[in-house]
N, C-alpha and C positions, 0 to 999 in steps of 0.2 A: 273277348277273353274277360278273363276273373282272374284276377292277382287272389291268390288267399296267403297269410300271414301269419303264423300262431306266435306265441311268446308265454312265458313263463314258466317255464322248464330248469331242473337245477338240480342241485344234491343235496337231499332229505333223508331223516335218520330213518330207519323201520316205526312206524306207528305214526309217522308226519304227515303232513297233509300238503299240496299246492294247489293251486290253482291255473291252470290253461285257459288261454283266451285264444280266439280264433275269429280274424275280419275275413270278408270276404268283401272284393271289392270291383267294381269293372259297371261298367252299362250296359242297355237292350239285354239283359240274362234276368230272367226269373228264377233265384235261388228257392230250391223248395228243400231236400232233406239235405241237412251238414253231419258232420258228426268225425269224431276219431276213431281211426285207427293206429297201433304199436308194431314194433318190429325188434327183437331181441338181436345179439349177437348170433346169428346161426341157427335161425329163427325164421319162418314165414309172416310175412305181415300178414295180422289179427285183428278182428274188429275190437271195439272196447265198446263204443256207445254212439246211436243215431238221436238223431230228433228232425222230424220233418216240421213245417211252416206252419200247421197246427196244435203242436205240442206232443204226439205221439215220440213216443221214446223205446230204445230195445235198448237191452245190454249185453255182454258176454258172463257170462255166468258166473265167470273167475274176477267179477268186478263188482256184481250187484251187491245193494248194501253196503258199498264204498264207498261207490265213484256217483256223483250225480250231473248228468249234462243238462244245462239249461240255456238257454238262446235268446237274443234282442233282434225280431222280426226287423223293427227298423234298420237298423245297423249293421245288418247281414253279420251276428256276430253271435258265434257260439261261446259255449264256457264247459271247463266241465275240472268241478270241483273233484280231488281225490283226497280221502282222508284213510287213513288207517292201511298206511303204503307200506308192500312190502319188498324184498329185494329184488321178486321175481316179477314187480312192478319195472322195475330197469329196463330201459327200452328207448326207444325214439318215437315218440307220438306225432301222427300225422295226422293233418285235418282238411277232411276235402268239403267241396262243393258239388249238389247233384252228383257224385262220383265223378263228377270230367276233373272237374282242377283241384290239384291237388297244392298243399304247401310246401317248404322244404325241411318241416319238424324240426320239434323243440327235445333235447335228450331231459329222460329225466330218469335220476341215478339216486336209486334208494338203498342205503349201505350205512354203515356205523365206522 
């Protein structure tokens, strides 16, 4: 079993930044891909960004150029640097490991 825990959400003004963190822990499993999805009220969960163990990344078009995903393989930790935040980025952000294990989510609210 793998536990996934997110942190770093909060309230930020438009144009601001937040850094989200996600740590996956548990023995006996190799973590290949990690990433972030988000879900806004009344909307379906959508991809934000993913990163593989060798550093290959994939971003949703809506966040390209503003968000950056990175990873510390030794710690099974993934980060999401979010810049130039917009009100439309408001959502609960969920982290996953291998698309199998998911965290409880961290709230990001962009509002003036």
